[in-house]
N, C-alpha and C positions, 0 to 999 in steps of 0.2 A: 320397160326393163330397167330394174333398179341397178345402178352402178355401185358396187361395194366401195365403202370408204377405204382409205389407206390402211387403217388398222385391221379391218376385216380381211382385206387382200393379203396382208402380211401373215395373218393367222392361217389362212387357207394354204399359203405357200409353205409355212412352217410345218403344217400337218402333212403336206405332200412329201416334203423332204424327209420328215421323220420316218416315213414308211420305208425309205431306202437307206437310212443311216445304219451304221454298225451298232450292234448291241452295246448297251452302256455298261455291261458287266465288266469288272476288272479281273484280268487273268492273274493267277498267282504261280509264277515259275517256282520250281523247287529251290529251297535254300541250299547254298553250297557252303560247306564249312571249310575252314583252313585245312583240316585233315584230309578232306576229299581232294582238294587241290594238290596237296603234298603227295597223296597216293598216285594221282594221275601223272605228276611230274616224275615220280620214281618209275612208274610203268613205262613212260615214254623214253626216259634215259636208258633203262635196261633194254628196251627195244632197239635203241640206237647202238648199244654195245653188241647186241646179237647181230645186227646188220654189219657192224665193223668186222666181226669174225667172218661173215659170209663174203664180204668184199676182199678181206685179206686172203681168204681161200682162193677166190677167183683170180686175184692179181698174182698170187704166188705161183699158181699153175701156169698162167700165161708167161710169167717171167722165166720160170724154169725151162719151158719149151723154147722160148726165144734165146735164152742163154746157151742152150745146147745147139740151136741152129746157128748161133753166132761164132761157134768155134772156127778159127781161121781168120776171123775179123778182129776180135779183141786182142789187145797187146799182151795182157797178162792173165791167161787162164789159170784157174786154181780149183781147189776142192770145193764142191757144192753139195749141200745136204737136202735142200728143199724145205727146211724148217723155217717157220716164222715164230719167233719167241716173244714173250712179253713178261713183265714183272710188275707186281702190285705197286712198287715204288714209283713207276713211271706215271701213274694216274694221280691227278691232283686230289687234295683232301676231300673235296666236295663230291668226287666221283669214286674214290677208292673203295668204299664199302659196297657200292652198287656193282663195281667191276668184280669184286671178290664174290659177291652173291651170284653173279651171272657165270663167271669163269671158274669159281672154286679153286683159287690159287693158294689160299692160305698166305704164307709169307715166302713162297717159293717161286723160282723161275718156272714158267709153264709154257706149253706149246699152244700158240694161238691158232695156227693153221699148218697144214701139211700139203705141199704141192703134189697134185696127182702125178703118178709116174716117177716120182723122185726117189732117191735112196732112202729118205725118211719114211716114205710110204712102204717101200719094199721091206724096210726093217721092222715094220709093224707099229710105228709110232702113230699116235692119234692126237687130234686137238683135245686139249683138256689134261693131257698127261703132265704131271709135275716133274721137272727135271732136277734131280738132286746132285748128280756127280757125273763127271766125264773121266773115263779111264781111272776110276777110283778116287779122283780128287773132287772134294765137295767145293761148292762156291762160297766165298767169304760172306759173313753176315752183312746186312745192310747197315750203313752208318746212320745212326739216329741223332737228332730227329730228322725225318724226311721233310724236305722243303714243302711248303704249302702247295706250290704249283707242281710238285712231283719232281722226280729225278730219274734221268736215263742212265746214270752212272752204273748201277748194278747190272742192267741189261747189256750195256756196252762192254763192261768187263767180262761178263759171261760169254758174249759172242766172240770176243777176242780169244778167250781161252779155248773155246770149241774150235775156232778156225785154226788156231795154232796146233791143236792136237790132230786135226784132220789132215794137216800138211804132212804128217808122219804116217798116214795110212788109215785103216779102219779104226773106229773108236768104240768103246763100251760106254753106253749111256745107262745110268741108274735112274729109274723113274718110279713114280708112285701113281698108280692108276686105281681110282676109287678105293683107296686104302690098301691096295696090294702092291708090294715092292717087286719090281721086275728089273732085269738087266737085258738090254738089247744091243746087238751089234749093228753099227751103221757103217756102210761102205760108201764113202763119198765118191762122186764122179768129178772128173776134171772138165770144166768148160768155163765160159765167161762168168765172172763173179760180180759184175756190177750190181750194186744193191738198188732195188726198186722199193721205195717207201710209199705207204698210203698216208696221205695228208688230209686231215679233216678240214673241209672247206666247202662253201657253197658255190665257189667259182669253178666253172668247167675249164680245167687247165692241167697241163703236164709240162714239166720243165726238167732240165738236166744241168748239173755242173760237171766238173772234170771226172767225178767218180761215182755219182749217184743220180738216180732218177726219182722224181717226185710226181705222184699222180694223185689228184684230189678225189675225195669221195664223190663229189658231184660229177666228175668225169667218168668214174666207174659206173655211176647210175646212168649217165648219158649214153654210154655204149650199150647198144641193144643186145649184144651177144659177145662171146669171146673173140670172134673174128675182128669186130670193131675195136675192142679193147686192145687186142694184139697190135693193130695198126697204130694206135696212139702210143703204146709203149715202145714198139719197134722204132718209131721215129726218134724218140728220145734216146734210146740205146744207140742208135746210129750216130747221133751227135757225140756220144762218149767214145764209141769205137773209132770215129774219125778224128778224134782229138780236138774237136771244136772248142772245148772249154779248157783245154790243157795248156801247158807251157809251150812257148815257141821253140821249135827245133828244126833242123834241116830236113827232118823226115816226117814232119807233121804239118797239116794244114790247120793252123790255129787262126784266130781272128786277125792277128797281126800279119801272119804269114800270107794270107790272101787279101789283106787290106781291111782296115777297121771301118771303112765307110759302108753306106747302104748296099752298094753292089756286092761287097764281100759278105755281109750278113745274109743277104738274100741268096747268094750262091751257096752258103752253108745249108740253108733250109732246103734248097733244091737237091743238094748232095744227100742230106738226111732222108728226104722223101724217096730218093732213088734206092738207097741201100735198104730202107725200111721195107719196101715191097719185097726185096729178095729175102730179107730175114723172115718176114711173115710167111712167104711161100715155103721157105726151107723148113719152117717150124710146123708146117701142115695146116696153117690157117688159110682162110680164103682171102688172098690178096686182091681178088677181083672185086671185093666189097669196097675198095678204097674210093673210086670215083663217086659212088652213091653217097658214101659217108661224107665226103667233102662238099658235095652239093647240098646235103642236108645241113652241114655246118654253115654254109653260105646263106641258106634260107633262114636258119635260126639266129644267126649272128651276122647281119649284113655287112659289117665292117670287114669280115673275113674275105669277102669278095674283092676288096680293093687292096692294091699293093701298098705296103707300109714301108717304113724305113728299114725294118728288119726282116719282113716276110713278103714273098710273092703273093699276089692275090689268088684266091681259090680257083678262079677261071684258068689261070696259067698253070696252077699246080695240077688240076684235074687233067688238062691236056697232056702234061708231061707224064703223069701217072698212066694214062692210057697207052702212051708210047712204050713205057717201061713194061707194062703188062703184056703187050704184044711181044716184046723181047723175051719175056719169061715163057710165054706160050711156045715160041719158036724153039727155045732151048729144051723144053719138055718134050716137044714133038721129035726133036733130033736125039733125045736121050743124053743131052749134055748136062754137066753139073750146073746148078743154079748159082752161078758166080757172075758178078757184074762185068759187063764189057768194059766199062770205064772204071778201071780199078784205081783207087786213090792211093796216094803215097803212104797213107797210114796203114793200109792193109797188107797182109803177108801174101805169099804166093797162093794161087788158087788151090783149094783142096781137091782131092780126087773124088 
């Protein structure tokens, strides 16, 4: 038997391998022009704007119901409409044209969302309506030029004007709907007026200061339904109602009043958890979803399970929530008002 030389063996091996190798043909992916990229960027941006409207709608409805349920808890109830407004000036120059194409605002104040069951919905107002005047008074023109980053001044001025008029009772709103001028009467209701704002962010987070609540777009997406979103929002509203971010006074439990250290901060979180379950239940949402939600948070964000300087760990929080839910069940079974047993100093007397 003849042993092949090295060169012959190499040739045989090369032939064997070539039978298993990938084809040598070169693929030609389609060429992408700058115009195609720009078109895709515009499509995605406008999809984001549409999703913002959907999230504003969801958040405004949850907020309206919780605000109604919070009557008796908040310190300064006032007139509420259920409207979420926006203005083209608030959008940065890179986005403004796209926002106008999606929302068809022109140069006017417009309705972004209408809370379900709110006075605005009862009045017949719809997302997309342009708001031209309140009680016959038009809104002042926008100061030019608009800053490149956008300006909230026109929106803030309009909201203050509407709130001022609503304090005197029903208001007449002049609107433009698909080119048709209409005048509708809005009868506001009185309940908690804490503003809840949607914040564009990839962080799953909600927070509150003394007067407002901020909920990120990522947190709205994280909540699997309105019940879970209500639990997040109610917790932050509870901080506001309990005066946790407000000034120190003899009748409020602020950070300094109960101690600025870790124990005081964690105590405030426990208080907010407790009141939030009552607010959620009073608003008709499923407070029983709280333990499962916090277990899921602990699984998705392991740091949540551990006690921090400012927050109890989720294990402790879930245990406390289960005890509070049992308390709520007992009240419902006995036909009692859903009012906390451990009433804090910031709360008024229990409602009937």
